MIDOSE-1310 file (N, C-alpha, C; in nm, 2 decimals, decimal comma, always signed):
residues 245
mntl	+3,14/+2,90/+0,06/+3,27/+2,85/+0,01/+3,33/+2,96/-0,08; +3,46/+2,95/-0,10/+3,53/+3,05/-0,18/+3,50/+3,04/-0,33; +3,58/+3,11/-0,41/+3,54/+3,12/-0,55/+3,54/+2,99/-0,63; +3,65/+2,91/-0,61/+3,67/+2,79/-0,69/+3,67/+2,67/-0,59
wdth	+3,63/+2,56/-0,63/+3,64/+2,43/-0,55/+3,73/+2,34/-0,62; +3,83/+2,29/-0,54/+3,90/+2,17/-0,59/+3,82/+2,05/-0,54; +3,75/+1,99/-0,64/+3,65/+1,89/-0,60/+3,71/+1,75/-0,58; +3,85/+1,74/-0,59/+3,91/+1,61/-0,57/+4,06/+1,63/-0,54
chlt	+4,09/+1,63/-0,41/+4,22/+1,64/-0,36/+4,25/+1,54/-0,25; +4,36/+1,47/-0,26/+4,40/+1,38/-0,16/+4,49/+1,46/-0,05; +4,42/+1,53/+0,03/+4,49/+1,62/+0,12/+4,59/+1,55/+0,21; +4,55/+1,43/+0,26/+4,65/+1,37/+0,35/+4,77/+1,31/+0,28
gyrd	+4,78/+1,32/+0,15/+4,89/+1,28/+0,08/+5,01/+1,38/+0,08; +4,98/+1,50/+0,13/+5,08/+1,61/+0,14/+5,15/+1,60/+0,27; +5,28/+1,64/+0,27/+5,36/+1,64/+0,39/+5,30/+1,74/+0,50; +5,24/+1,85/+0,45/+5,19/+1,95/+0,55/+5,05/+2,00/+0,50
piai	+4,95/+1,92/+0,53/+4,81/+1,96/+0,48/+4,77/+2,10/+0,52; +4,81/+2,14/+0,64/+4,77/+2,27/+0,69/+4,82/+2,38/+0,60; +4,95/+2,37/+0,56/+5,01/+2,47/+0,47/+4,94/+2,46/+0,33; +4,91/+2,35/+0,29/+4,84/+2,34/+0,16/+4,70/+2,41/+0,17
ldea	+4,63/+2,39/+0,28/+4,50/+2,46/+0,29/+4,52/+2,61/+0,31; +4,63/+2,65/+0,38/+4,65/+2,80/+0,39/+4,68/+2,86/+0,25; +4,76/+2,79/+0,17/+4,79/+2,84/+0,04/+4,66/+2,84/-0,05; +4,57/+2,74/-0,03/+4,45/+2,74/-0,11/+4,36/+2,86/-0,07
tqad	+4,35/+2,89/+0,06/+4,27/+3,00/+0,10/+4,32/+3,13/+0,04; +4,45/+3,15/+0,03/+4,51/+3,27/-0,03/+4,47/+3,27/-0,18; +4,46/+3,16/-0,24/+4,42/+3,15/-0,38/+4,27/+3,15/-0,41; +4,20/+3,17/-0,30/+4,05/+3,17/-0,31/+3,99/+3,04/-0,36
vdvv	+4,05/+2,93/-0,31/+4,01/+2,79/-0,34/+3,97/+2,72/-0,22; +3,85/+2,65/-0,22/+3,81/+2,56/-0,12/+3,84/+2,41/-0,17; +3,86/+2,32/-0,07/+3,91/+2,19/-0,10/+3,81/+2,08/-0,06; +3,77/+1,99/-0,15/+3,71/+1,87/-0,11/+3,82/+1,76/-0,09
avte	+3,84/+1,72/+0,03/+3,94/+1,63/+0,06/+3,89/+1,49/+0,06; +3,91/+1,42/-0,06/+3,87/+1,28/-0,07/+3,95/+1,19/+0,01; +3,89/+1,08/+0,05/+3,97/+0,97/+0,13/+3,95/+0,84/+0,06; +4,04/+0,75/+0,11/+4,04/+0,61/+0,04/+3,98/+0,50/+0,13
dpge	+3,95/+0,53/+0,26/+3,89/+0,44/+0,35/+3,82/+0,51/+0,46; +3,73/+0,45/+0,54/+3,66/+0,51/+0,65/+3,76/+0,56/+0,76; +3,87/+0,49/+0,78/+3,96/+0,53/+0,88/+4,03/+0,66/+0,85; +4,06/+0,68/+0,72/+4,12/+0,81/+0,68/+4,02/+0,92/+0,69
yrll	+3,90/+0,89/+0,66/+3,79/+0,99/+0,67/+3,78/+1,04/+0,82; +3,77/+0,94/+0,91/+3,76/+0,97/+1,05/+3,87/+1,06/+1,10; +3,99/+1,03/+1,06/+4,11/+1,11/+1,11/+4,10/+1,25/+1,05; +4,07/+1,25/+0,92/+4,07/+1,38/+0,85/+3,96/+1,47/+0,91
rarl	+3,84/+1,41/+0,94/+3,73/+1,49/+0,99/+3,77/+1,54/+1,14; +3,83/+1,45/+1,21/+3,87/+1,49/+1,35/+3,97/+1,61/+1,35; +4,06/+1,60/+1,25/+4,17/+1,70/+1,25/+4,12/+1,83/+1,18; +4,04/+1,82/+1,07/+4,01/+1,94/+0,99/+3,87/+1,97/+0,97
grrs	+3,78/+1,88/+1,03/+3,64/+1,89/+0,99/+3,57/+2,02/+1,03; +3,63/+2,10/+1,13/+3,57/+2,22/+1,17/+3,64/+2,34/+1,10; +3,74/+2,32/+1,02/+3,80/+2,43/+0,96/+3,72/+2,47/+0,83; +3,71/+2,60/+0,81/+3,64/+2,65/+0,69/+3,73/+2,63/+0,57
gvtp	+3,67/+2,61/+0,46/+3,74/+2,59/+0,33/+3,78/+2,45/+0,30; +3,74/+2,36/+0,38/+3,77/+2,22/+0,35/+3,65/+2,13/+0,38; +3,62/+2,04/+0,29/+3,51/+1,94/+0,31/+3,57/+1,80/+0,30; +3,57/+1,73/+0,42/+3,62/+1,59/+0,41/+3,51/+1,50/+0,33
algm	+3,56/+1,42/+0,25/+3,47/+1,33/+0,17/+3,49/+1,18/+0,21; +3,39/+1,11/+0,23/+3,39/+0,97/+0,28/+3,41/+0,88/+0,16; +3,52/+0,80/+0,16/+3,56/+0,72/+0,05/+3,59/+0,57/+0,08; +3,58/+0,49/-0,03/+3,64/+0,36/-0,03/+3,69/+0,34/-0,17
hplr	+3,82/+0,36/-0,18/+3,89/+0,36/-0,31/+3,88/+0,22/-0,38; +3,84/+0,21/-0,50/+3,83/+0,07/-0,56/+3,96/+0,00/-0,57; +4,08/+0,06/-0,58/+4,20/-0,01/-0,58/+4,25/-0,06/-0,44; +4,17/-0,02/-0,34/+4,19/-0,08/-0,21/+4,10/-0,19/-0,18
ahsf	+4,02/-0,24/-0,27/+3,92/-0,34/-0,25/+3,98/-0,47/-0,19; +4,10/-0,50/-0,23/+4,16/-0,63/-0,18/+4,18/-0,63/-0,03; +4,19/-0,51/+0,03/+4,21/-0,50/+0,18/+4,08/-0,47/+0,26; +3,97/-0,44/+0,19/+3,85/-0,41/+0,27/+3,78/-0,54/+0,32
tpad	+3,73/-0,53/+0,44/+3,65/-0,64/+0,50/+3,51/-0,60/+0,50; +3,42/-0,69/+0,53/+3,28/-0,65/+0,55/+3,26/-0,55/+0,66; +3,34/-0,56/+0,76/+3,34/-0,46/+0,87/+3,37/-0,32/+0,82; +3,46/-0,31/+0,72/+3,50/-0,18/+0,67/+3,38/-0,12/+0,59
larf	+3,31/-0,20/+0,51/+3,20/-0,15/+0,44/+3,08/-0,11/+0,54; +3,06/-0,19/+0,64/+2,96/-0,16/+0,74/+3,00/-0,02/+0,81; +3,12/+0,00/+0,83/+3,17/+0,12/+0,90/+3,14/+0,24/+0,80; +3,17/+0,22/+0,67/+3,14/+0,33/+0,57/+2,99/+0,36/+0,58
lrml	+2,91/+0,26/+0,57/+2,77/+0,29/+0,57/+2,72/+0,36/+0,69; +2,77/+0,32/+0,81/+2,74/+0,39/+0,93/+2,78/+0,54/+0,93; +2,89/+0,57/+0,87/+2,94/+0,70/+0,86/+2,87/+0,79/+0,77; +2,78/+0,74/+0,68/+2,71/+0,82/+0,59/+2,63/+0,92/+0,66
sqat	+2,58/+0,90/+0,78/+2,50/+1,00/+0,85/+2,59/+1,12/+0,89; +2,72/+1,11/+0,89/+2,81/+1,22/+0,92/+2,85/+1,30/+0,79; +2,84/+1,23/+0,68/+2,91/+1,28/+0,56/+2,83/+1,39/+0,49; +2,90/+1,48/+0,42/+2,84/+1,57/+0,33/+2,88/+1,56/+0,18
wige	+2,98/+1,47/+0,16/+3,04/+1,44/+0,03/+3,09/+1,30/+0,03; +3,07/+1,23/-0,08/+3,12/+1,09/-0,10/+3,24/+1,09/-0,20; +3,35/+1,02/-0,16/+3,46/+1,01/-0,26/+3,59/+0,98/-0,19; +3,67/+0,91/-0,24/+3,67/+0,86/-0,37/+3,61/+0,72/-0,37
vgld	+3,51/+0,69/-0,45/+3,45/+0,56/-0,47/+3,44/+0,53/-0,62; +3,40/+0,40/-0,65/+3,39/+0,37/-0,79/+3,44/+0,23/-0,83; +3,48/+0,22/-0,95/+3,53/+0,10/-1,01/+3,66/+0,12/-1,09; +3,75/+0,03/-1,08/+3,87/+0,03/-1,17/+3,89/-0,10/-1,23
fspa	+3,86/-0,12/-1,36/+3,87/-0,24/-1,43/+4,00/-0,24/-1,52; +4,09/-0,15/-1,50/+4,21/-0,15/-1,57/+4,30/-0,26/-1,52; +4,41/-0,30/-1,58/+4,49/-0,41/-1,53/+4,52/-0,40/-1,38; +4,54/-0,28/-1,33/+4,57/-0,26/-1,19/+4,46/-0,31/-1,10
grat	+4,33/-0,31/-1,14/+4,22/-0,35/-1,06/+4,14/-0,47/-1,10; +4,19/-0,53/-1,21/+4,10/-0,64/-1,27/+4,09/-0,75/-1,17; +4,19/-0,79/-1,09/+4,18/-0,90/-1,00/+4,07/-0,89/-0,90; +4,04/-0,76/-0,86/+3,94/-0,74/-0,76/+3,81/-0,69/-0,81
rnaq	+3,78/-0,72/-0,94/+3,66/-0,66/-1,00/+3,53/-0,70/-0,92; +3,52/-0,82/-0,88/+3,40/-0,86/-0,81/+3,39/-0,79/-0,67; +3,50/-0,78/-0,60/+3,49/-0,71/-0,47/+3,46/-0,57/-0,49; +3,52/-0,50/-0,59/+3,49/-0,36/-0,62/+3,34/-0,34/-0,65
trif	+3,29/-0,43/-0,73/+3,15/-0,42/-0,77/+3,06/-0,43/-0,65; +3,09/-0,53/-0,57/+3,00/-0,55/-0,45/+3,00/-0,43/-0,36; +3,12/-0,37/-0,34/+3,13/-0,25/-0,25/+3,06/-0,13/-0,31; +3,08/-0,11/-0,44/+3,02/+0,01/-0,51/+2,87/-0,01/-0,51
eail	+2,82/-0,13/-0,54/+2,67/-0,15/-0,54/+2,61/-0,12/-0,40; +2,68/-0,16/-0,29/+2,63/-0,14/-0,16/+2,63/+0,01/-0,13; +2,72/+0,09/-0,18/+2,72/+0,23/-0,17/+2,61/+0,29/-0,24; +2,59/+0,25/-0,37/+2,48/+0,31/-0,45/+2,35/+0,27/-0,40
gdpr	+2,34/+0,16/-0,33/+2,22/+0,11/-0,27/+2,17/+0,18/-0,15; +2,25/+0,27/-0,10/+2,21/+0,35/+0,02/+2,16/+0,49/-0,02; +2,03/+0,52/+0,00/+1,98/+0,65/-0,04/+2,06/+0,77/+0,02; +2,12/+0,75/+0,13/+2,20/+0,87/+0,19/+2,32/+0,90/+0,10
arsl	+2,38/+0,79/+0,05/+2,50/+0,82/-0,04/+2,45/+0,88/-0,17; +2,34/+0,83/-0,22/+2,29/+0,89/-0,35/+2,25/+1,03/-0,34; +2,22/+1,08/-0,22/+2,17/+1,22/-0,20/+2,28/+1,32/-0,19; +2,41/+1,27/-0,19/+2,52/+1,36/-0,17/+2,61/+1,37/-0,30
pmti	+2,68/+1,48/-0,31/+2,78/+1,48/-0,42/+2,87/+1,36/-0,41; +2,90/+1,29/-0,52/+2,98/+1,17/-0,52/+3,08/+1,17/-0,63; +3,21/+1,18/-0,59/+3,32/+1,18/-0,69/+3,36/+1,04/-0,72; +3,35/+1,00/-0,85/+3,36/+0,86/-0,89/+3,48/+0,84/-0,97
hsrg	+3,56/+0,73/-0,94/+3,67/+0,68/-1,01/+3,62/+0,58/-1,11; +3,65/+0,59/-1,24/+3,59/+0,50/-1,34/+3,68/+0,44/-1,44; +3,81/+0,44/-1,41/+3,91/+0,40/-1,51/+3,89/+0,25/-1,55; +3,87/+0,23/-1,68/+3,85/+0,10/-1,73/+3,71/+0,05/-1,71
aeke	+3,62/+0,12/-1,64/+3,49/+0,08/-1,61/+3,39/+0,19/-1,64; +3,42/+0,27/-1,73/+3,34/+0,39/-1,76/+3,20/+0,34/-1,81; +3,19/+0,24/-1,89/+3,06/+0,20/-1,94/+2,97/+0,14/-1,83; +3,03/+0,06/-1,74/+2,96/+0,00/-1,63/+2,91/+0,11/-1,54
iinr	+2,99/+0,21/-1,51/+2,95/+0,31/-1,42/+2,84/+0,40/-1,48; +2,86/+0,44/-1,60/+2,76/+0,53/-1,66/+2,62/+0,45/-1,68; +2,63/+0,33/-1,71/+2,50/+0,25/-1,72/+2,43/+0,25/-1,59; +2,51/+0,23/-1,48/+2,44/+0,23/-1,35/+2,38/+0,37/-1,31
llqi	+2,45/+0,47/-1,35/+2,40/+0,61/-1,33/+2,27/+0,63/-1,40; +2,26/+0,57/-1,52/+2,14/+0,58/-1,60/+2,02/+0,51/-1,53; +2,05/+0,41/-1,45/+1,95/+0,33/-1,39/+1,90/+0,38/-1,25; +1,99/+0,46/-1,18/+1,95/+0,50/-1,05/+1,97/+0,65/-1,04
dvss	+1,91/+0,71/-0,94/+1,92/+0,86/-0,92/+2,02/+0,89/-0,82; +2,14/+0,94/-0,87/+2,24/+0,99/-0,79/+2,23/+1,15/-0,81; +2,22/+1,22/-0,70/+2,19/+1,36/-0,71/+2,30/+1,44/-0,78; +2,42/+1,41/-0,75/+2,53/+1,48/-0,81/+2,65/+1,39/-0,83
ailh	+2,65/+1,31/-0,94/+2,77/+1,23/-0,97/+2,87/+1,31/-1,04; +3,00/+1,29/-1,00/+3,11/+1,36/-1,06/+3,21/+1,26/-1,11; +3,23/+1,25/-1,24/+3,32/+1,16/-1,30/+3,46/+1,23/-1,30; +3,54/+1,18/-1,20/+3,67/+1,23/-1,18/+3,77/+1,18/-1,28
wytg	+3,85/+1,27/-1,34/+3,95/+1,24/-1,44/+3,91/+1,13/-1,54; +3,80/+1,17/-1,61/+3,74/+1,07/-1,71/+3,84/+1,05/-1,82; +3,87/+0,92/-1,85/+3,95/+0,88/-1,96/+3,89/+0,79/-2,06; +3,76/+0,77/-2,04/+3,69/+0,67/-2,13/+3,65/+0,72/-2,27
patl	+3,59/+0,64/-2,34/+3,56/+0,68/-2,48/+3,46/+0,79/-2,49; +3,47/+0,87/-2,60/+3,38/+0,99/-2,62/+3,24/+0,94/-2,65; +3,22/+0,82/-2,69/+3,09/+0,76/-2,73/+3,00/+0,75/-2,60; +3,06/+0,75/-2,48/+2,98/+0,74/-2,36/+2,93/+0,87/-2,30
idna	+2,99/+0,98/-2,36/+2,96/+1,11/-2,29/+2,81/+1,14/-2,29; +2,74/+1,12/-2,40/+2,60/+1,16/-2,41/+2,52/+1,09/-2,30; +2,55/+0,96/-2,28/+2,48/+0,89/-2,18/+2,51/+0,94/-2,04; +2,64/+0,98/-2,02/+2,67/+1,04/-1,89/+2,60/+1,17/-1,87
lvag	+2,58/+1,25/-1,97/+2,51/+1,37/-1,96/+2,36/+1,35/-1,93; +2,31/+1,25/-2,00/+2,17/+1,21/-1,97/+2,15/+1,17/-1,82; +2,25/+1,10/-1,77/+2,24/+1,06/-1,63/+2,27/+1,17/-1,53; +2,30/+1,29/-1,58/+2,32/+1,41/-1,50/+2,46/+1,43/-1,44
ayfs	+2,55/+1,35/-1,50/+2,69/+1,36/-1,44/+2,76/+1,48/-1,48; +2,85/+1,52/-1,38/+2,95/+1,63/-1,41/+3,08/+1,56/-1,44; +3,17/+1,64/-1,49/+3,31/+1,59/-1,52/+3,41/+1,69/-1,46; +3,50/+1,63/-1,38/+3,60/+1,72/-1,31/+3,73/+1,71/-1,38
fnpa	+3,79/+1,83/-1,41/+3,92/+1,84/-1,48/+4,03/+1,89/-1,39; +4,15/+1,83/-1,41/+4,26/+1,87/-1,34/+4,37/+1,93/-1,43; +4,47/+2,00/-1,38/+4,57/+2,06/-1,47/+4,64/+1,96/-1,57; +4,66/+1,84/-1,53/+4,72/+1,74/-1,62/+4,63/+1,71/-1,74
mtat	+4,49/+1,72/-1,72/+4,40/+1,70/-1,83/+4,39/+1,81/-1,92; +4,38/+1,93/-1,87/+4,36/+2,05/-1,95/+4,48/+2,08/-2,04; +4,60/+2,03/-1,99/+4,72/+2,06/-2,07/+4,75/+1,96/-2,18; +4,66/+1,86/-2,20/+4,67/+1,76/-2,31/+4,57/+1,78/-2,42
akgq	+4,60/+1,73/-2,54/+4,51/+1,74/-2,65/+4,38/+1,66/-2,62; +4,40/+1,54/-2,55/+4,28/+1,46/-2,52/+4,19/+1,53/-2,42; +4,25/+1,59/-2,32/+4,17/+1,66/-2,23/+4,10/+1,78/-2,29; +4,17/+1,85/-2,38/+4,10/+1,96/-2,45/+3,99/+1,92/-2,54
tllg	+4,00/+1,80/-2,60/+3,90/+1,74/-2,68/+3,77/+1,71/-2,59; +3,80/+1,65/-2,48/+3,69/+1,62/-2,39/+3,62/+1,75/-2,34; +3,70/+1,84/-2,31/+3,64/+1,97/-2,26/+3,56/+2,03/-2,37; +3,60/+2,02/-2,49/+3,52/+2,08/-2,60/+3,39/+2,00/-2,63
alpm	+3,39/+1,87/-2,59/+3,27/+1,79/-2,62/+3,16/+1,80/-2,51; +3,19/+1,87/-2,40/+3,10/+1,88/-2,29/+3,03/+2,02/-2,29; +2,91/+2,02/-2,24/+2,84/+2,15/-2,21/+2,92/+2,22/-2,10; +2,93/+2,35/-2,11/+3,01/+2,42/-2,00/+2,95/+2,40/-1,87
drvl	+2,82/+2,38/-1,86/+2,76/+2,37/-1,73/+2,77/+2,23/-1,66; +2,85/+2,14/-1,72/+2,88/+2,01/-1,66/+3,03/+2,00/-1,62; +3,10/+2,11/-1,62/+3,25/+2,10/-1,59/+3,28/+2,15/-1,45; +3,36/+2,08/-1,38/+3,41/+2,12/-1,25/+3,56/+2,11/-1,25
letd	+3,62/+2,16/-1,15/+3,77/+2,16/-1,14/+3,82/+2,07/-1,03; +3,94/+2,01/-1,04/+4,00/+1,93/-0,94/+4,15/+1,94/-0,96; +4,23/+1,89/-0,86/+4,37/+1,88/-0,88/+4,41/+1,73/-0,89; +4,34/+1,64/-0,81/+4,39/+1,51/-0,78/+4,53/+1,51/-0,72
gpft	+4,56/+1,62/-0,66/+4,69/+1,63/-0,59/+4,69/+1,54/-0,47; +4,82/+1,50/-0,43/+4,94/+1,53/-0,49/+4,98/+1,43/-0,61; +4,89/+1,36/-0,67/+4,92/+1,25/-0,76/+4,93/+1,31/-0,91; +4,90/+1,44/-0,93/+4,93/+1,50/-1,05/+5,04/+1,60/-1,03
rvga	+5,09/+1,66/-1,14/+5,20/+1,75/-1,12/+5,18/+1,88/-1,20; +5,23/+1,98/-1,14/+5,24/+2,11/-1,21/+5,39/+2,14/-1,22; +5,44/+2,13/-1,34/+5,59/+2,14/-1,36/+5,66/+2,02/-1,29; +5,75/+2,05/-1,21/+5,83/+1,94/-1,14/+5,78/+1,91/-1,00
rpar	+5,67/+1,96/-0,96/+5,62/+1,94/-0,82/+5,48/+1,89/-0,83; +5,43/+1,83/-0,71/+5,29/+1,79/-0,71/+5,20/+1,90/-0,72; +5,09/+1,88/-0,78/+4,98/+1,98/-0,80/+4,92/+2,01/-0,66; +4,88/+2,13/-0,64/+4,82/+2,18/-0,51/+4,69/+2,25/-0,54
pgdl	+4,60/+2,25/-0,45/+4,47/+2,32/-0,47/+4,49/+2,47/-0,52; +4,59/+2,53/-0,46/+4,62/+2,67/-0,50/+4,66/+2,69/-0,65; +4,68/+2,58/-0,72/+4,71/+2,58/-0,86/+4,59/+2,60/-0,95; +4,47/+2,58/-0,89/+4,35/+2,58/-0,98/+4,34/+2,70/-1,07
prml	+4,37/+2,82/-1,02/+4,35/+2,94/-1,11/+4,44/+2,93/-1,23; +4,54/+2,85/-1,23/+4,62/+2,84/-1,35/+4,55/+2,77/-1,46; +4,44/+2,70/-1,43/+4,36/+2,63/-1,53/+4,27/+2,72/-1,61; +4,25/+2,84/-1,56/+4,15/+2,92/-1,62/+4,18/+2,96/-1,76
ghla	+4,31/+2,98/-1,79/+4,35/+3,01/-1,92/+4,32/+2,90/-2,02; +4,34/+2,78/-1,98/+4,30/+2,67/-2,07/+4,15/+2,66/-2,10; +4,07/+2,68/-2,00/+3,93/+2,68/-2,01/+3,88/+2,80/-2,10; +3,94/+2,92/-2,07/+3,91/+3,04/-2,14/+3,93/+3,02/-2,29
arwa	+4,05/+2,96/-2,33/+4,08/+2,94/-2,47/+3,99/+2,84/-2,53; +3,95/+2,74/-2,46/+3,86/+2,64/-2,52/+3,72/+2,69/-2,54; +3,67/+2,77/-2,44/+3,54/+2,81/-2,44/+3,52/+2,95/-2,51; +3,63/+3,01/-2,55/+3,63/+3,15/-2,61/+3,56/+3,25/-2,51
lspd	+3,60/+3,24/-2,38/+3,55/+3,33/-2,28/+3,67/+3,40/-2,22; +3,64/+3,51/-2,15/+3,74/+3,57/-2,06/+3,76/+3,49/-1,94; +3,87/+3,50/-1,87/+3,89/+3,43/-1,74/+3,78/+3,46/-1,64; +3,74/+3,58/-1,63/+3,63/+3,62/-1,54/+3,50/+3,55/-1,57
dvir	+3,47/+3,53/-1,70/+3,35/+3,46/-1,74/+3,37/+3,31/-1,71; +3,49/+3,26/-1,72/+3,51/+3,12/-1,69/+3,48/+3,10/-1,54; +3,53/+3,19/-1,46/+3,51/+3,18/-1,31/+3,36/+3,18/-1,28; +3,29/+3,27/-1,35/+3,14/+3,28/-1,33/+3,07/+3,15/-1,37
qvrd	+3,12/+3,09/-1,48/+3,06/+2,96/-1,52/+3,08/+2,85/-1,43; +3,21/+2,84/-1,38/+3,24/+2,73/-1,29/+3,17/+2,75/-1,16; +3,16/+2,88/-1,11/+3,09/+2,90/-0,99/+2,94/+2,87/-1,00; +2,88/+2,90/-1,11/+2,74/+2,86/-1,14/+2,73/+2,70/-1,13
nqqr	+2,82/+2,63/-1,19/+2,82/+2,49/-1,18/+2,83/+2,44/-1,04; +2,92/+2,50/-0,96/+2,94/+2,46/-0,82/+2,81/+2,48/-0,75; +2,75/+2,60/-0,77/+2,63/+2,63/-0,70/+2,52/+2,53/-0,73; +2,51/+2,50/-0,86/+2,40/+2,40/-0,90/+2,43/+2,27/-0,83
lhts	+2,55/+2,22/-0,82/+2,59/+2,10/-0,75/+2,55/+2,11/-0,61; +2,58/+2,22/-0,55/+2,55/+2,24/-0,40/+2,40/+2,24/-0,37; +2,32/+2,30/-0,46/+2,18/+2,31/-0,43/+2,10/+2,19/-0,47; +2,17/+2,10/-0,54/+2,10/+1,98/-0,59/+2,09/+1,87/-0,47
v	+2,16/+1,89/-0,36/+2,16/+1,80/-0,25/+2,07/+1,84/-0,14
């Protein structure tokens, strides 16, 4: 893989995914393309699965729980034999997801219950359910859990670290005081990068994987490192994530 990984990008959300990948390659960024359902994963894998610089991730987004059937979950579990990365999965107990809490929990528990899923990098949505997710990670062995865009309380961070979790940061996070505080509370070896594009923005436009190098200055300032040292640290984190599976 290239120098930096965008560990959470909704590639199919862009008008021209190929152009987005071409730009990412020029920026020396590889892309983990998360999906929201098994059908999206199948299509993405068929279209781009053989292209270098992109890793399709098998997902079942918690805010889609109202539309998932038992057949969808069964399809997801069958596809685990093809997958090299899981995401986006998890729980959302914010007001937007509260009505489907039980369905979300059932799906997420089924995913966690499969050892194939636990053996892969897993990018996890945890909005409003941070405590529930971190408690589960303490109880089971997920090889490489990544808490995507963590917005939960700082009091849970120590338990997340004990559980072995990584935290992925996007440009919208590093540009805020709250994001900088979280970054400062974490060991450098638990930090990964993401865009969550196109649902975050850089200036007036959607964020793109090629924007990741712009984050280096924020990390360098927080960690009191040079940009080159930040790259080396993030690369080490990526390598550790890769070799843990």
